[in-house]
C-alpha positions, 0 to 999 in steps of 0.5 A, a space after each residue: 945756660 939752661 940744662 935741658 935734661 931729665 934727672 934720675 936717681 939720687 947720687 949723693 947727700 951731705 949734711 952739716 951742722 948749721 952754726 949761723 947764717 951761711 956758716 956750717 960745720 964739716 960736711 958728713 956724707 950720708 952713705 947709702 942714701 935712698 931718698 931725699 924729698 922736699 915738699 912745700 908747706 903753704 899758708 893759704 886762704 880764699 876770699 868768698 863774697 858775692 856768692 863766688 870766690 873772689 880771690 885766693 892767696 898762698 905763700 910758702 911758710 916752710 919746707 918739709 924734708 924727708 931723708 932715708 939712708 942706710 945705717 953705717 956709722 954714728 957721724 950722721 946721727 951726731 949731726 942730725 940729733 946733736 948727740 955726741 959720738 964718742 970713739 974709744 979703743 974698747 968701743 968703736 963708736 958709742 952715743 948716749 941717747 938722752 933728752 936733748 934739743 935737736 940742732 939745726 943742720 943743712 943738707 944738700 943732695 945731688 941728682 945726675 942728668 940722664 943726658 950729658 954731664 949736668 946735675 941738679 943739687 937741692 940745698 936746704 940751709 937750715 932745718 931741724 928734725 921735727 918728727 920721730 927718728 926711728 931705727 928698726 932692726 929686723 931679720 933679713 933687712 938693712 937698717 934704713 932710718 927715715 927722718 922728717 925735718 922742717 926747714 925754716 927761712 935762713 936769710 936772703 942768700 939761701 931762703 928756705 932752700 936753693 935748687 941749682 942746675 949745673 951744666 957740668 956736674 959738681 961735687 956736693 959741698 955745703 953750701 953748694 957752688 
C-alpha cells in the first residue's frame, strides 16, 4: 500500500546505543528535537575520452546525519558520547567530559503525514559523531546542541539507513517496525 501524502514537521526522534548488528540498547527520547537531517555522501567519477564524457558513475559511501535538539537531561549525551551519566542524591545528574572514543548509536525519526493517519520514519542503524559537539549557553536563548554524525553500512537488513512509509502512524522504536 502506498501512502500518497506530504510529510510535515518532525514529530519524534529516539536514539539508542548500537551493540552489534541488529542489536540496540534501550531507546532514549530526544526531547524538543528541532531537526534531523540526512544527506548521502557519494563517491563518483567520470570517464573522459574522445573529447567527450563517455561514462559517469556514482555510489553511496556513507550517510551524514545532523541532529539539533533542546537540552534537558544527560541521557541523550550519554548515548551520543559514551560518557557515563552519574545520578546521586547530592547532584541530580553529572557527566565527566574526558578524552574518549565516540560510540556507535542508532537513530530513528518520525514525520507525520499532512492527510490521513500515515507517517514516515527514517532509521539510521549505525552512526557515530564525527564533527565537534558544541553546547552554547547565551542570554535569552535555549540550549540547542547540534551534532553531526556519519552513518556506515550496518548489514544487509538495514544497510546505511531505512525509510519507511506507514499507512497508519507507528510509534518510534529501535529498530522500527
